[in-house]
C-alpha positions as CSV (number, residue, x, y, z in Angstrom):
1,X,6.2,-3.7,25.8
2,X,3.8,-6.2,24.3
3,X,5.3,-9.2,22.4
4,X,4.5,-9.3,18.7
5,X,4.6,-12.3,16.3
6,X,4.1,-13.1,12.6
7,X,1.1,-15.3,12.4
8,X,0.6,-15.5,8.6
9,X,2.5,-15.1,5.3
10,X,1.1,-15.2,1.8
11,X,2.6,-14.6,-1.6
12,X,1.8,-15.0,-5.2
13,X,4.0,-16.7,-7.8
14,X,6.4,-14.0,-9.0
15,X,6.9,-13.4,-12.7
16,X,8.1,-10.6,-15.0
17,X,4.6,-9.5,-16.1
18,X,0.9,-10.1,-15.2
19,X,-1.7,-9.0,-17.7
20,X,-4.5,-11.1,-16.3
21,X,-5.2,-8.8,-13.3
22,X,-5.5,-5.1,-12.6
23,X,-3.2,-3.7,-9.9
24,X,-5.9,-3.7,-7.2
25,X,-6.7,-7.3,-8.1
26,X,-3.0,-8.2,-7.7
27,X,-3.0,-6.6,-4.3
28,X,-6.1,-8.5,-3.4
29,X,-4.3,-11.8,-4.2
30,X,-1.7,-10.9,-1.6
31,X,-4.3,-10.1,1.0
32,X,-6.3,-13.3,0.4
33,X,-3.2,-15.5,0.5
34,X,-2.0,-13.9,3.7
35,X,-5.3,-13.9,5.6
36,X,-5.9,-17.6,4.6
37,X,-2.5,-18.6,5.9
38,X,-3.2,-16.8,9.2
39,X,-6.6,-18.4,9.5
40,X,-8.4,-15.1,10.0
41,X,-10.7,-12.8,8.1
42,X,-10.4,-9.1,7.2
43,X,-13.0,-8.4,10.0
44,X,-10.4,-9.6,12.5
45,X,-7.8,-7.0,11.3
46,X,-7.5,-3.8,13.3
47,X,-5.4,-1.8,10.9
48,X,-3.6,-2.0,7.6
49,X,-0.1,-1.0,6.6
50,X,0.6,-0.8,2.9
51,X,4.1,-1.0,1.5
52,X,4.1,0.9,-1.8
53,X,6.9,1.6,-4.3
54,X,7.4,5.0,-5.9
55,X,4.4,5.9,-8.0
56,X,6.4,5.7,-11.3
57,X,7.0,2.0,-10.7
58,X,3.3,1.1,-10.6
59,X,2.2,3.5,-13.3
60,X,-0.4,5.4,-11.2
61,X,0.0,8.4,-8.9
62,X,-0.8,8.0,-5.2
63,X,-1.5,4.3,-5.7
64,X,-2.6,3.8,-2.1
65,X,-5.9,5.5,-2.9
66,X,-6.5,3.0,-5.6
67,X,-6.3,-0.2,-3.5
68,X,-8.0,0.6,-0.2
69,X,-11.0,-1.7,-1.1
70,X,-8.6,-4.4,-2.3
71,X,-6.8,-4.2,1.0
72,X,-10.0,-4.4,3.0
73,X,-8.9,-1.2,4.7
74,X,-12.2,0.7,4.4
75,X,-13.2,1.8,7.9
76,X,-9.8,0.9,9.4
77,X,-6.7,2.9,10.3
78,X,-4.4,2.9,7.4
79,X,-0.7,3.8,6.7
80,X,1.4,3.9,3.5
81,X,5.1,3.3,3.8
82,X,7.7,4.0,1.1
83,X,11.4,3.5,1.9
84,X,12.9,2.2,-1.3
85,X,14.0,-1.4,-1.3
86,X,13.5,-1.4,2.5
87,X,9.8,-0.5,2.1
88,X,8.4,-4.0,2.7
89,X,10.3,-4.4,5.9
90,X,9.8,-0.9,7.1
91,X,6.1,-1.5,6.8
92,X,6.4,-4.6,9.0
93,X,8.3,-2.5,11.6
94,X,5.6,0.2,11.5
95,X,3.0,-2.5,12.2
96,X,5.2,-3.9,15.0
97,X,5.3,-0.5,16.6
98,X,1.6,-0.1,16.7
99,X,1.0,-3.6,18.2
100,X,3.9,-3.4,20.7
101,X,2.5,-0.1,22.0
102,X,-0.8,-1.8,22.8
103,X,-2.8,0.2,20.3
104,X,-3.8,-2.8,18.1
105,X,-3.8,-6.6,18.3
106,X,-3.9,-7.6,14.6
107,X,-2.3,-5.7,11.7
108,X,-2.2,-6.7,8.0
109,X,0.8,-5.7,6.0
110,X,0.1,-6.5,2.3
111,X,0.9,-5.1,-1.1
112,X,2.0,-5.8,-4.6
113,X,4.4,-4.6,-7.3
114,X,3.9,-4.5,-11.0
115,X,7.3,-3.2,-12.0
116,X,6.7,-3.8,-15.7
117,X,4.2,-0.9,-15.6
118,X,7.0,1.6,-15.4
119,X,8.4,0.6,-18.8
120,X,11.9,0.6,-17.5
121,X,12.4,0.3,-13.7
122,X,16.0,1.2,-14.1
123,X,15.1,4.5,-15.8
124,X,13.0,5.3,-12.7
125,X,15.7,4.3,-10.2
126,X,18.3,6.2,-12.1
127,X,16.6,9.4,-11.1
128,X,17.1,9.1,-7.3
129,X,20.4,10.9,-7.3
130,X,21.2,14.6,-7.1
131,X,20.9,16.2,-10.5
132,X,23.9,18.5,-10.3
133,X,26.4,16.3,-8.4
134,X,26.0,12.6,-8.7
135,X,23.5,11.8,-11.5
136,X,25.9,13.3,-14.1
137,X,28.7,10.8,-13.2
138,X,26.4,8.9,-14.3
139,X,25.6,7.2,-11.0
140,X,22.7,4.7,-10.9
141,X,21.7,1.6,-8.9
142,X,23.9,-0.7,-10.9
143,X,27.0,1.5,-11.2
144,X,26.7,2.3,-7.5
145,X,26.9,-1.3,-6.5
146,X,29.6,-2.0,-9.1
147,X,31.8,0.6,-7.4
148,X,31.1,-1.1,-4.1
149,X,32.0,-4.4,-5.6
150,X,35.2,-3.1,-7.1
151,X,36.2,-1.7,-3.7
152,X,35.5,-5.0,-2.0
153,X,37.5,-6.9,-4.5
154,X,40.4,-4.5,-4.1
155,X,40.4,-4.4,-0.3
156,X,39.9,-8.2,0.2
157,X,41.5,-9.7,-2.9
158,X,38.2,-11.1,-4.0
159,X,37.3,-12.0,-7.6
160,X,34.2,-12.2,-9.9
161,X,34.2,-15.9,-9.2
162,X,33.3,-15.2,-5.5
163,X,30.2,-13.3,-6.7
164,X,29.3,-16.1,-9.1
165,X,29.2,-18.6,-6.2
166,X,26.6,-16.4,-4.5
167,X,24.4,-16.5,-7.6
168,X,24.8,-20.3,-8.0
169,X,23.9,-20.9,-4.3
170,X,20.8,-18.7,-4.4
171,X,19.5,-20.1,-7.7
172,X,20.0,-23.6,-6.4
173,X,17.8,-22.6,-3.4
174,X,15.2,-20.8,-5.5
175,X,14.7,-24.0,-7.5
176,X,13.2,-25.4,-4.4
177,X,10.9,-22.4,-3.9
178,X,7.7,-22.5,-6.1
179,X,7.1,-18.8,-5.5
180,X,10.5,-17.5,-6.6
181,X,10.9,-15.7,-9.9
182,X,14.2,-17.0,-11.1
183,X,14.0,-20.8,-10.4
184,X,16.3,-22.1,-13.1
185,X,19.6,-23.3,-11.6
186,X,22.7,-21.6,-13.0
187,X,26.4,-22.7,-13.2
188,X,29.4,-20.6,-12.4
189,X,30.5,-20.7,-16.0
190,X,27.0,-19.4,-17.0
191,X,27.3,-16.5,-14.6
192,X,30.8,-15.7,-15.7
193,X,29.8,-15.7,-19.4
194,X,26.7,-13.5,-18.9
195,X,26.9,-10.0,-20.3
196,X,28.5,-7.3,-18.3
197,X,26.2,-4.6,-16.8
198,X,28.8,-2.5,-15.1
199,X,32.1,-4.2,-14.3
200,X,32.3,-6.5,-12.3
201,X,28.6,-7.0,-12.2
202,X,27.1,-9.2,-14.8
203,X,23.5,-10.2,-15.7
204,X,24.0,-13.4,-13.8
205,X,24.8,-11.4,-10.7
206,X,21.6,-9.3,-10.9
207,X,18.1,-9.7,-9.5
208,X,15.0,-9.6,-11.8
209,X,12.3,-7.0,-11.9
210,X,9.5,-9.1,-10.4
211,X,5.7,-8.7,-10.4
212,X,3.5,-10.2,-7.7
213,X,1.9,-9.7,-4.3
214,X,2.8,-10.6,-0.7
215,X,1.8,-9.9,2.9
216,X,2.1,-10.8,6.5
217,X,-0.2,-10.7,9.6
218,X,1.2,-9.4,12.9
219,X,-0.5,-10.3,16.2
220,X,0.0,-9.4,19.8
221,X,0.9,-12.1,22.3
222,X,-2.5,-11.8,24.0
223,X,-4.3,-12.3,20.7
224,X,-2.1,-15.3,19.7
225,X,-2.8,-17.0,23.1
226,X,-6.6,-16.2,23.0
227,X,-6.9,-17.7,19.5
228,X,-4.4,-20.6,19.7
229,X,-1.9,-19.2,17.3
230,X,1.8,-20.1,17.2
231,X,3.5,-17.2,15.4
232,X,7.1,-16.5,14.7
233,X,8.0,-14.1,17.5
234,X,9.8,-10.8,16.8
235,X,12.6,-10.8,19.3
236,X,14.6,-7.8,18.1
237,X,14.6,-5.0,15.6
238,X,17.2,-2.6,14.3
239,X,17.2,0.4,11.9
240,X,20.0,2.7,10.6
241,X,20.3,5.4,8.0
242,X,23.2,6.6,5.8
243,X,23.8,10.0,4.2
244,X,22.3,10.5,0.7
245,X,25.6,11.6,-0.7
246,X,27.7,8.6,-1.9
247,X,30.9,10.6,-2.0
248,X,30.5,12.0,1.5
249,X,30.4,8.5,3.0
250,X,34.2,8.3,2.9
251,X,35.6,10.5,5.6
252,X,32.5,12.5,6.5
253,X,30.4,9.6,7.6
254,X,30.7,7.2,10.5
255,X,30.6,4.4,8.0
256,X,33.5,5.2,5.7
257,X,34.4,2.3,3.4
258,X,32.2,1.2,0.4
259,X,33.7,-2.3,0.7
260,X,32.0,-2.9,4.0
261,X,28.3,-2.7,5.1
262,X,29.1,-1.0,8.4
263,X,25.8,0.9,8.6
264,X,24.0,-2.4,8.0
265,X,26.1,-4.0,10.7
266,X,25.1,-1.4,13.2
267,X,21.4,-2.2,12.5
268,X,22.1,-6.0,12.9
269,X,23.9,-5.3,16.2
270,X,20.9,-3.3,17.5
271,X,18.5,-6.2,16.7
272,X,20.9,-8.8,18.2
273,X,21.2,-6.8,21.4
274,X,17.5,-6.7,21.9
275,X,17.1,-10.5,21.1
276,X,20.0,-11.6,23.3
277,X,22.1,-12.8,20.4
278,X,25.8,-12.7,21.2
279,X,27.2,-15.2,18.7
280,X,25.3,-15.1,15.4
281,X,27.3,-18.0,13.9
282,X,26.0,-20.4,16.5
283,X,22.7,-18.8,17.6
284,X,21.2,-17.9,14.2
285,X,19.9,-20.8,12.1
286,X,18.7,-19.0,9.0
287,X,19.0,-15.6,7.4
288,X,16.9,-13.9,4.8
289,X,19.2,-11.0,3.9
290,X,18.5,-8.4,1.3
291,X,21.0,-8.6,-1.6
292,X,19.7,-7.7,-5.0
293,X,23.2,-8.3,-6.5
294,X,25.5,-11.1,-5.7
295,X,28.2,-8.7,-4.5
296,X,25.9,-7.2,-1.9
297,X,25.5,-10.6,-0.2
298,X,29.2,-10.9,0.5
299,X,29.4,-7.8,2.8
300,X,25.9,-8.4,4.1
301,X,27.0,-11.8,5.4
302,X,29.9,-10.1,7.1
303,X,27.7,-7.4,8.5
304,X,25.4,-10.1,10.0
305,X,28.4,-11.5,11.8
306,X,28.5,-14.8,10.0
307,X,32.1,-14.2,8.8
308,X,34.9,-11.7,9.5
309,X,35.3,-8.9,7.0
310,X,36.7,-10.2,3.8
311,X,36.1,-13.8,4.7
312,X,32.7,-14.4,3.2
313,X,34.2,-15.5,-0.2
314,X,36.4,-18.2,1.4
315,X,33.4,-19.5,3.5
316,X,31.2,-19.7,0.4
317,X,34.0,-21.5,-1.5
318,X,34.0,-24.1,1.3
319,X,30.2,-24.6,0.9
320,X,29.1,-22.5,3.9
321,X,25.7,-20.7,4.0
322,X,24.1,-23.2,1.6
323,X,21.3,-25.7,2.4
324,X,22.8,-28.8,3.9
325,X,25.8,-27.0,5.4
326,X,26.5,-26.2,9.1
327,X,25.8,-22.8,10.6
328,X,23.5,-20.1,9.4
329,X,21.9,-20.8,6.0
330,X,21.6,-17.7,4.0
331,X,18.7,-17.0,1.7
332,X,17.2,-20.5,1.4
333,X,14.3,-19.0,-0.5
334,X,16.6,-17.8,-3.2
335,X,16.5,-14.3,-1.7
336,X,16.2,-10.9,-3.4
337,X,18.7,-12.1,-6.0
338,X,15.9,-14.4,-7.4
339,X,12.8,-12.4,-6.6
340,X,12.7,-8.6,-6.3
341,X,9.4,-6.8,-6.6
342,X,11.0,-3.9,-4.8
343,X,8.2,-2.6,-2.4
344,X,7.1,-6.0,-1.0
345,X,10.6,-7.6,-1.2
346,X,11.3,-6.9,2.5
347,X,7.8,-8.3,3.4
348,X,8.8,-11.5,1.6
349,X,12.1,-11.7,3.5
350,X,10.2,-11.4,6.8
351,X,7.6,-13.9,5.7
352,X,10.1,-16.4,4.5
353,X,12.1,-16.2,7.7
354,X,8.9,-16.5,9.8
355,X,8.0,-19.6,7.8
356,X,11.4,-21.1,8.5
357,X,11.2,-20.8,12.3
358,X,7.6,-22.1,12.1
359,X,8.7,-25.1,10.0
360,X,6.5,-24.2,7.1
361,X,9.0,-23.7,4.3
362,X,8.5,-26.9,2.4
363,X,11.4,-28.1,0.2
364,X,13.6,-25.2,1.2
365,X,13.1,-25.6,4.9
366,X,16.2,-25.4,7.1
367,X,16.1,-28.4,9.4
368,X,15.3,-27.6,13.0
369,X,15.4,-23.8,12.4
370,X,14.4,-21.9,15.5
371,X,16.1,-18.5,15.2
372,X,16.2,-16.3,12.0
373,X,17.5,-12.9,11.1
374,X,16.1,-10.7,8.3
375,X,17.4,-7.5,6.7
376,X,16.3,-5.0,4.1
377,X,18.1,-2.1,2.3
378,X,16.5,0.9,0.6
379,X,17.5,4.1,-1.1
380,X,21.0,4.3,-2.5
381,X,22.0,1.7,0.1
382,X,20.9,4.3,2.6
383,X,18.1,2.8,4.7
384,X,18.7,-0.3,6.7
385,X,16.3,-2.5,8.7
386,X,16.9,-5.8,10.6
387,X,14.8,-8.2,12.6
388,X,15.4,-11.3,14.7
389,X,12.6,-13.9,14.7
390,X,12.3,-17.0,17.0
391,X,10.1,-20.0,17.4
392,X,9.4,-19.1,21.0
393,X,9.9,-16.4,23.6
394,X,12.5,-18.3,25.6
395,X,16.1,-17.1,25.9
396,X,18.0,-17.4,22.6
397,X,21.1,-19.6,23.4
398,X,23.2,-22.4,22.1
């Protein structure tokens, strides 16, 4: 199998709404920033993979047809990927597959999201559940995660304060990241005083609906060596899938407790096994893990192996996982909690992690970062993707 690396990462500054560009022009921003960072032109790209959210979120049907020219994909092999919140990372994994197989040497993964076009992103996301069984509860993306948060609190004696610490940490990190959407630091008191969305989740615990563009360039080892590139090497990948039915996950599923992210943990373990990671707490320097609500980061930290089940809150209270602490630094970019354009969110997580192990993250750089792990979640917390990135191709050890 051919080694594959991330040789470029570009992104726009994320905001709530962009009225100065059309959607194809926004996509073109992501392409231009990405190719410039990689130091290549579109003529060097063998194929394009396009992460695209559901049509309703961009306001146009079959939006991939609209942006072929903006992507520079005319005359090239092309693939659209849609996998909910995992879309951006699933697209990277699709590109990895095509290069690792030997079919291509250079693939561009780039896209954009203009969530404001939908009028109400939440109204679109509310329609993902079964009409007769779960939508009438009413189950939606926020209440689903609120139920999970309630179960975590009950099982591990956690509190709303633990979630607030996650929000404060990530906002502090995002203040150092010029591309993040929510960059204003927030205090625990401000999180706790913010309005309730679905108890125990509050506005301060929630991600924004972000508009912007992003992309990454993947290259084969032979291409990197021939052109003097030093990419972040993809050392391991993992994927896993849950049942659509929320109720059936207890008892009928292999992953039976909503307090825990066991399906995500299985994906992490697959990536770790491929990369040779046996102790994430000492071998991983930085993690860009998908957590659109503060409650999700608690069990995602545990799924990544950075803390035992139920122990993430205590670790956070002791200052773990924040810039300047020992051990894995979690979401130094501010993470999904501070920037969530949905389709390209996973692409951003991969790009941010790649920048970390390449030493290109600026003010939010983790010192001496050499190994990173990334995750993405899509659907009703149903599709899971993970990836381990490294500065080099040597054995990962500590």
